[in-house]
FIKOL-886483 format. One line per 2 residues: number of its first residue (from 1); their letters; for each residue y, z negated, x of N, C-alpha, C. Coordinates in steps of 0.02 Angstrom, whole numbers, plus 50000, padded with zeros to 5 digits. Atoms other than C-alpha are relative to their C-alpha. Example, Ala and Ser with C-alpha at 12.3 -4.5 7.8 and 13.67 -1.06 7.14 Angstrom:
% residues 2
1> as> 49941/50000/50045/49775/49610/50615/50060/50000/50045 | 49941/50003/49958/49947/49643/50684/50055/49963/49961 .
//
This chain:
% residues 150
1> xx> 50041/50046/50023/52205/49285/49622/49956/50082/49930 | 50024/49958/50057/52215/49444/49477/49963/50066/50033 .
3> xx> 50056/49972/49964/52128/49547/49614/49947/49997/50004 | 50098/50005/50010/51975/49469/49608/49980/49993/49953 .
5> xx> 50037/49958/50073/51959/49481/49409/49984/50049/50026 | 50024/49927/50008/51973/49640/49432/49959/50019/50025 .
7> xx> 50057/49989/49970/51855/49648/49552/49940/49989/50002 | 50072/50023/50041/51730/49554/49466/49995/50028/49940 .
9> xx> 50002/49947/50077/51753/49648/49300/50004/50082/50025 | 50037/49957/49987/51732/49788/49401/49926/50022/50026 .
11> xx> 50074/49993/49977/51583/49766/49480/49956/49968/49939 | 50051/50063/50078/51485/49642/49326/50018/50111/49962 .
13> xx> 50006/49942/50043/51560/49839/49212/49930/50050/50037 | 50047/49970/49964/51446/49934/49361/49959/49995/49981 .
15> xx> 50073/50024/50002/51303/49827/49352/49996/50015/49917 | 49977/49975/50058/51320/49842/49171/49954/50052/49991 .
17> xx> 49989/49924/50002/51334/50032/49171/49927/50017/50003 | 50041/49983/49970/51182/50043/49270/50030/50037/50059 .
19> xx> 49996/49976/49958/51273/50136/49423/49995/49969/50069 | 50020/50040/49942/51263/49996/49560/49945/49988/50003 .
21> xx> 50067/50001/50001/51088/50001/49505/49949/50054/50076 | 50062/50018/49960/50943/50006/49651/49937/50007/49966 .
23> xx> 50070/50033/50028/50812/49977/49537/49950/50083/49984 | 50029/49932/50044/50686/50157/49515/49997/49988/49940 .
25> xx> 50017/49973/50088/50673/50215/49343/49960/50053/50030 | 50065/49938/50006/50506/50319/49359/50000/49998/49927 .
27> xx> 50015/49975/50061/50481/50443/49251/49923/50018/50029 | 50071/49974/49981/50283/50492/49263/49988/50037/49923 .
29> xx> 50024/49961/50070/50227/50610/49134/49942/50068/50025 | 50084/49957/50016/50055/50737/49103/50053/50062/50015 .
31> xx> 49995/49938/50016/50093/50904/49160/49950/50065/50013 | 50073/49939/50007/49996/51081/49137/50030/50045/50065 .
33> xx> 49986/49960/49980/49993/51217/49251/49902/50046/49996 | 50058/49956/50019/49858/51363/49273/49972/50032/50053 .
35> xx> 50016/49984/49929/49762/51428/49407/49928/50049/49988 | 50051/49961/50017/49637/51572/49377/49948/49991/49941 .
37> xx> 49997/50002/50083/49641/51553/49187/49965/49934/50009 | 50022/50070/50031/49602/51354/49196/50058/49963/49995 .
39> xx> 49926/50052/50016/49726/51234/49130/49985/49938/50047 | 49999/50038/49950/49740/51113/49286/50053/49936/49966 .
41> xx> 49986/50056/50004/49816/50947/49213/50011/49927/50029 | 49992/50071/49941/49919/50828/49329/50044/49973/49971 .
43> xx> 49949/50037/50020/50038/50714/49312/50038/49967/50084 | 49944/49975/49973/50211/50726/49399/50052/49895/50000 .
45> xx> 49954/50079/49979/50324/50560/49452/50038/50019/50037 | 49936/49995/49949/50484/50544/49518/50051/49961/49966 .
47> xx> 49968/50054/50011/50630/50405/49515/50083/50039/49943 | 49959/49929/50027/50747/50485/49372/50079/49961/50022 .
49> xx> 49883/50029/49963/50910/50372/49467/50005/50053/50065 | 49975/49975/49931/50902/50484/49615/50016/50052/49973 .
51> xx> 49962/49928/50022/51012/50642/49591/49995/50066/50025 | 50009/49944/49920/50976/50743/49752/49936/50006/49982 .
53> xx> 50074/49998/50004/50831/50818/49760/49985/49985/50056 | 50067/50042/49946/50647/50759/49879/49977/50019/50017 .
55> xx> 50050/49943/49980/50553/50812/49976/49925/49969/49926 | 50055/50014/50060/50369/50806/49860/49957/49994/50017 .
57> xx> 50050/50030/49959/50210/50752/49892/49936/50023/49934 | 50059/49962/50051/50042/50820/49812/49960/49920/50027 .
59> xx> 50032/50044/49969/49924/50680/49805/49916/50017/49939 | 50070/49929/50004/49727/50773/49799/49956/49925/49963 .
61> xx> 50055/50077/50023/49615/50619/49705/49962/49988/50064 | 50049/50004/49948/49479/50558/49771/49933/50030/49938 .
63> xx> 50067/49938/50052/49288/50627/49687/50022/49981/49942 | 49997/50005/50089/49318/50541/49520/50051/50044/49972 .
65> xx> 49953/49977/50037/49450/50641/49467/50056/49984/49987 | 49964/50029/49973/49605/50637/49423/49993/49929/49938 .
67> xx> 50006/50069/50057/49625/50469/49348/50052/49945/50022 | 49952/50058/49978/49733/50304/49351/50022/49980/50056 .
69> xx> 50006/50019/49912/49710/50260/49538/50045/50047/50036 | 49987/49934/49967/49775/50440/49563/50078/49992/49971 .
71> xx> 49920/50000/50046/49925/50406/49439/50064/49949/50050 | 49970/50051/49984/49952/50252/49518/50060/50000/50058 .
73> xx> 49995/49971/49937/49972/50325/49697/50074/50038/49991 | 49913/49957/50011/50114/50443/49625/50048/49959/49973 .
75> xx> 49922/50047/50042/50219/50325/49529/50031/49961/50072 | 49968/50009/49952/50202/50224/49687/50043/50042/50062 .
77> xx> 49978/49930/49966/50269/50387/49795/50066/50005/49965 | 49938/49976/50030/50406/50404/49667/50043/49961/50021 .
79> xx> 49963/50072/49963/50469/50234/49711/50014/50001/50066 | 49994/49964/49914/50471/50283/49902/50061/50063/49984 .
81> xx> 49953/49956/49986/50591/50406/49838/49980/50088/50015 | 50002/49911/49987/50509/50573/49830/49962/50013/49928 .
83> xx> 50003/49970/50071/50445/50681/49665/49909/50011/50044 | 50063/50006/49988/50241/50653/49670/49950/50048/49944 .
85> xx> 50041/49984/50049/50114/50764/49577/49945/49991/50037 | 50075/50037/49997/49935/50687/49557/49968/50073/49962 .
87> xx> 50011/49899/50029/49836/50877/49545/49908/49973/49969 | 50056/49986/50053/49682/50891/49423/49970/50063/50032 .
89> xx> 50028/49948/49989/49570/50993/49550/49937/50007/49945 | 50055/49984/50051/49415/51018/49410/50034/50035/49963 .
91> xx> 49960/49960/50060/49524/51072/49283/49993/49969/49942 | 50019/50048/50110/49542/51015/49099/49996/49941/49990 .
93> xx> 49965/50092/49959/49588/50832/49181/49921/49967/49993 | 50078/50028/50005/49388/50828/49192/50016/49907/50063 .
95> xx> 50011/50056/49937/49341/50661/49274/49916/49973/49987 | 50072/50042/49998/49178/50558/49311/50011/49948/49989 .
97> xx> 50025/50060/50026/49112/50435/49248/49962/49929/50046 | 50062/50047/49947/48978/50389/49380/49994/50034/50079 .
99> xx> 50013/49960/49934/48938/50439/49564/49958/50074/49998 | 50004/49949/50009/48830/50561/49501/50035/50047/49969 .
101> xx> 49955/49951/50048/48941/50644/49385/50056/50039/50078 | 49938/50002/49947/49088/50644/49532/49973/50039/50048 .
103> xx> 50007/49955/49955/48956/50710/49658/49995/50067/49948 | 50048/49925/50031/48912/50867/49551/50060/50027/49979 .
105> xx> 49930/49988/50002/49100/50901/49520/50039/50002/50042 | 49971/49989/49929/49158/50885/49672/49966/50051/50044 .
107> xx> 50023/49964/50000/49020/50974/49732/49995/50084/49995 | 49946/49974/50056/49083/51110/49601/50028/50063/50043 .
109> xx> 49942/49972/49940/49215/51157/49707/50013/49994/50039 | 50014/49981/49920/49155/51168/49887/49961/50046/49986 .
111> xx> 50063/49940/50013/49031/51285/49818/50071/50058/49991 | 49953/49930/50029/49170/51381/49741/50074/49984/50048 .
113> xx> 49952/50009/49956/49292/51369/49898/50052/50035/49962 | 49939/49942/50022/49411/51506/49828/50035/49958/49929 .
115> xx> 49969/50023/50052/49447/51412/49672/50016/49906/50018 | 49968/50043/49999/49463/51247/49730/50067/50027/50046 .
117> xx> 49920/49990/49991/49614/51332/49853/50062/50031/49953 | 49953/49974/50054/49670/51427/49716/50043/49924/49944 .
119> xx> 49983/50049/50033/49696/51280/49621/50057/49933/50038 | 49987/50034/49960/49761/51169/49753/50090/50037/50004 .
121> xx> 49925/49954/49992/49900/51321/49796/50066/49982/49930 | 49975/50002/50054/49935/51312/49608/50058/49945/49972 .
123> xx> 49976/50072/49998/49979/51119/49605/50038/50026/50047 | 49954/50002/49933/50068/51158/49774/50069/50050/49967 .
125> xx> 49927/49979/50035/50196/51284/49668/50015/49997/49963 | 49984/50035/50051/50204/51208/49522/50055/49957/50035 .
127> xx> 49963/50016/49953/50278/51069/49640/50058/50032/50015 | 49984/49983/49947/50360/51154/49750/50075/50041/49941 .
129> xx> 49922/49987/50024/50481/51226/49578/50020/49950/49922 | 49973/50022/50071/50507/51090/49485/50084/49963/50050 .
131> xx> 49953/50002/50005/50687/51044/49468/50015/49933/50067 | 50012/50078/49954/50671/50839/49582/49983/50047/50059 .
133> xx> 50003/49978/49936/50628/50963/49736/50011/50012/50051 | 49961/49963/50001/50695/50997/49865/49977/50067/50041 .
135> xx> 50042/49957/49986/50663/51182/49915/49955/50002/50071 | 50033/50016/49952/50555/51201/50060/49991/50031/50071 .
137> xx> 49965/49942/49946/50657/51307/50167/50042/49937/50043 | 49948/50089/49951/50780/51114/50228/49939/49984/50019 .
139> xx> 50054/50060/50004/50617/51007/50211/49932/50033/49994 | 50066/49953/49994/50460/51036/50245/49958/49943/49934 .
141> xx> 49998/50024/50046/50356/50979/50081/49912/49944/50032 | 50070/50014/49992/50215/50840/50117/49951/49993/49965 .
143> xx> 50057/50012/50037/50057/50819/50073/49935/49961/50015 | 50034/50061/49976/49946/50671/50057/49944/50016/49979 .
145> xx> 50067/50002/50004/49760/50675/50051/49961/49934/49975 | 50011/50070/50008/49705/50532/49936/49925/49956/50020 .
147> xx> 50084/50019/49971/49539/50463/50023/49983/49934/49950 | 50024/50043/50038/49551/50290/49924/50012/49939/50064 .
149> xx> 49999/50048/49954/49602/50204/50109/50071/49980/50007 | 49917/50008/49993/49795/50184/50075/50008/49938/49940 .
//
């Protein structure tokens, strides 16, 4: 009986202190990187309860820009155990308010493809440099293109 009581107390202590908690504790925060002189305002999300390094995932938003939907997807990936970075492909945190504006912003990136590549690579290097991300030598870095189909 004494062993049972001690066992119950140990389990209760572990649950109260969060040691046995499998519930994710997602940290999501705005981050900045620079590509060709343009400030890229991304969104980084990861589970603070995971102490080991984990794969990183880039979330490239739809043509609207980095909005709440892309941030939500980054958080969802963090809940699955990844470190996710939602990328600001337009720079300076620009978002489109309507289809015409979205078309212009996305066309500007496509017309100057080298700029788009530089912004993507800047985001990739930023993600690889995060202390929560596995070095790419031991695990390949996953890349997700957010197409709104998920």
